Residue, then its C-alpha position, 0 to 999 in steps of 0.5 A: m439445646s439439640s431438641k429445639w431445632t427439632s421442636r414444632k412450636f421453636w419453629i412455628a415461632i421462628i417463621t411467624g416472627i420473620s413473617g411479622m417482621v417482613t409486615a413490620i418492614w412492608g408497611a414501613s416502607t409503603g407509609a402504611t401504619v396499620e401494616t407496621v402496627a400488625g407486624l409489630a404486635l404479631t412479633i411481640l405476641i408470638t415472642l411472648g407466647y413461645i416464652t410462656a409456653e417454654a417456662k411452663v414446659d420447663s416449670a412442669r419438668i422440674s417439678a416432674n424430676g423433684n426440683t432438679p434441673v434436668n440439663k444439670k451438668k456434673 
């Protein structure tokens, strides 16, 4: 897990997710429907994108190691 804290992908996903939530809350508090929907869509799409990217990285890592998990504890 410590490598996640230094990952640029992780921090970009966190910052973008936070900005999407702020946009959604700001839009909801001002009654602006477009901003609310845009903020929610941004948050959801970034989250799904990050999960998909990490799944592909994990899949590539597992297939490169002969189908054994990298962080397997004995």
